[in-house]
C-alpha positions as a printed Julia matrix, in Angstrom:
227×3 Matrix{Float64}:
 153.23  153.57  105.26
 154.28  150.15  104.36
 157.09  149.99  106.94
 154.68  151.34  109.77
 152.52  148.17  109.4
 155.36  146.12  110.7
 156.31  148.35  113.54
 153.71  146.59  115.82
 155.9   143.44  115.61
 159.08  145.22  116.92
 159.98  144.55  120.46
 159.05  147.58  122.57
 161.72  149.17  124.68
 161.65  151.85  127.44
 164.64  153.72  128.29
 166.66  151.22  126.32
 165.19  148.28  128.44
 163.21  145.76  126.28
 159.76  145.15  127.62
 159.26  141.65  126.14
 160.08  140.12  129.55
 157.2   142.12  131.06
 154.95  140.95  128.2
 155.95  137.3   129.1
 155.43  137.73  132.88
 152.14  139.58  132.64
 149.9   136.52  131.79
 150.89  134.68  134.94
 149.57  137.49  137.09
 146.12  137.41  135.57
 145.36  133.7   136.69
 143.48  133.16  139.94
 145.7   131.6   142.64
 144.35  128.2   144.09
 142.63  128.5   147.41
 142.93  126.08  150.39
 139.28  126.37  151.1
 137.01  123.46  150.03
 134.68  125.89  148.11
 136.37  128.39  145.73
 134.77  131.03  143.7
 133.06  130.6   140.29
 136.22  131.55  138.37
 138.39  128.93  140.0
 135.63  126.31  139.5
 135.37  127.34  135.82
 139.13  127.18  135.4
 139.44  123.7   137.06
 136.48  122.33  134.87
 138.26  123.66  131.71
 141.61  122.14  132.57
 140.2   118.78  133.54
 138.02  118.48  130.34
 140.82  119.54  128.11
 143.48  117.39  129.66
 141.22  114.34  129.41
 140.52  114.98  125.83
 144.08  115.76  124.82
 145.7   112.84  126.84
 143.2   110.11  126.14
 145.14  108.5   123.35
 148.34  108.47  125.42
 149.53  105.9   127.82
 150.59  106.63  131.45
 154.08  107.7   130.44
 152.58  110.4   128.14
 150.38  111.56  131.08
 153.42  113.01  132.8
 153.5   115.67  130.27
 150.02  116.98  131.21
 151.22  119.75  133.45
 153.89  121.24  131.23
 151.7   121.05  127.97
 148.56  122.45  129.76
 150.65  125.32  131.2
 152.16  126.02  127.94
 148.68  126.03  126.18
 147.15  128.51  128.77
 150.26  130.71  128.49
 150.1   130.78  124.69
 146.26  131.51  124.71
 146.8   134.37  127.18
 149.61  135.95  125.19
 147.68  135.74  121.91
 144.5   137.09  123.52
 146.42  140.03  125.24
 148.01  140.87  121.88
 144.61  141.73  120.53
 144.28  144.59  122.83
 145.05  148.08  121.63
 148.65  149.39  122.31
 149.8   145.87  123.26
 152.73  143.7   122.06
 152.31  140.07  121.01
 155.56  138.07  121.75
 154.01  135.04  119.88
 154.39  136.97  116.57
 158.27  136.42  116.97
 159.55  133.22  115.32
 162.54  133.07  117.54
 160.35  132.87  120.7
 157.96  130.24  119.04
 161.05  128.2   118.01
 162.2   128.44  121.57
 159.09  126.64  122.64
 158.89  124.21  119.8
 162.44  122.9   119.43
 163.11  121.8   123.03
 159.8   120.18  123.49
 160.13  118.43  120.05
 163.63  117.24  120.84
 162.41  116.01  124.19
 159.88  113.74  122.58
 162.38  112.32  120.09
 165.06  111.73  122.82
 162.42  109.9   124.93
 161.52  107.68  121.89
 165.15  106.95  121.26
 165.78  106.04  124.94
 162.65  103.94  125.64
 162.1   102.18  122.23
 164.85  103.03  119.7
 163.71  100.38  117.36
 160.04  101.64  117.22
 161.31  105.2   116.92
 163.72  104.53  114.0
 161.14  102.51  112.36
 159.24  105.56  111.57
 162.01  106.51  109.12
 161.31  103.55  106.98
 157.66  102.45  106.33
 156.85   98.73  106.16
 157.11   97.15  102.76
 159.32   99.65  101.16
 161.13   98.44   97.99
 164.79   98.07   98.43
 165.78  100.59   95.7
 163.64  103.34   97.47
 165.02  102.7   101.06
 167.77  105.46  100.86
 165.61  107.95   99.43
 162.62  107.42  101.83
 165.09  107.44  104.79
 166.31  110.95  103.65
 162.83  112.14  103.14
 161.48  110.9   106.52
 164.62  112.32  108.23
 163.9   115.68  106.7
 160.16  115.57  107.64
 161.28  114.68  111.23
 163.58  117.72  111.61
 161.21  120.09  109.9
 158.45  119.48  112.54
 159.6   122.17  114.98
 160.06  124.53  112.23
 156.39  123.85  111.07
 155.24  124.33  114.65
 156.88  127.82  115.01
 156.17  128.98  111.57
 152.42  128.08  111.8
 151.9   129.95  114.97
 153.83  132.97  113.93
 152.38  133.18  110.4
 148.68  133.02  111.52
 149.1   135.63  114.19
 151.18  137.93  112.11
 148.75  137.67  109.15
 145.78  138.43  111.28
 147.37  141.45  113.04
 148.35  142.82  109.57
 144.9   142.34  108.15
 143.24  144.01  111.07
 145.6   147.03  110.89
 144.94  147.27  107.01
 141.23  147.24  107.57
 141.41  149.68  110.54
 143.57  152.07  108.27
 141.13  151.87  105.53
 138.16  152.52  107.86
 139.92  155.62  109.21
 140.81  156.98  105.76
 137.22  156.31  104.25
 135.48  157.83  107.23
 135.66  161.43  105.98
 135.39  160.45  102.15
 132.8   157.71  102.16
 130.97  157.27  105.52
 128.72  154.47  104.07
 131.83  152.41  103.03
 133.68  153.2   106.27
 130.83  151.71  108.2
 131.02  148.51  106.08
 134.68  148.19  106.65
 134.14  149.01  110.4
 131.58  145.96  110.54
 134.22  143.85  108.63
 136.82  144.92  111.21
 134.51  143.82  114.07
 133.85  140.37  112.53
 137.59  139.98  111.83
 138.43  140.81  115.49
 136.0   138.12  116.57
 137.67  135.69  114.19
 141.16  136.63  115.51
 139.94  135.84  119.04
 139.05  132.34  117.79
 142.41  131.99  115.81
 144.4   133.02  119.02
 142.89  130.14  120.94
 142.78  127.7   118.16
 146.46  128.18  117.2
 147.56  127.58  120.82
 145.39  124.46  120.84
 146.93  123.22  117.53
 150.45  123.92  118.78
 149.89  121.7   122.01
 147.85  118.99  119.94
 150.68  118.48  117.51
 153.21  118.3   120.33
 150.88  115.55  121.96
 150.86  113.66  118.6
 154.64  113.71  118.42
 154.7   112.54  122.03
 152.19  109.77  121.16
 154.63  108.27  118.52
 157.41  108.07  121.06
 155.98  106.87  124.39
């Protein structure tokens, strides 16, 4: 029984062909395509309003150089939100529960922000490794600690997203299994666990959106330090 709980995180295959690529392509087919007409439908208007408001809020602290990242970060956030939300449906697969995929998103973007800082303002970028006013005896230790904290950032991004989604899916499956087992033994308790499962499902919808937002927010903060 314990092993079956983690079967939902295994990459599905059909006739030996991994279906993870299908799960990654599916979200892009759900978005409405822009229309050349002056007046679009309500869905496109709502989508445009959400994109504009979120972009203004996220990139307000950044200068014009940082605004060049708006397209890629917004596209990634919508992509992550859609993947997380589709993973909450029954008999679906959530690619963002795989640490390898999340690290594949986090490491290149984090490395790009670091390289931009090193290219545009190397003195300021290296200055983050040594806080101002540090005693001379502590300089080697602080440089090592700040370097480790710098390189651990992409790992923290990937692990945070993976851990939150994995924990939520496991908890939902545990409560759903308990509800099914208690249904024939103690119907009253089973009803309470079913209500708890419903509340947890609503919480997981919020977590799916919040974790995608936090992922992009932290990337924008790393970008803010280097532009």
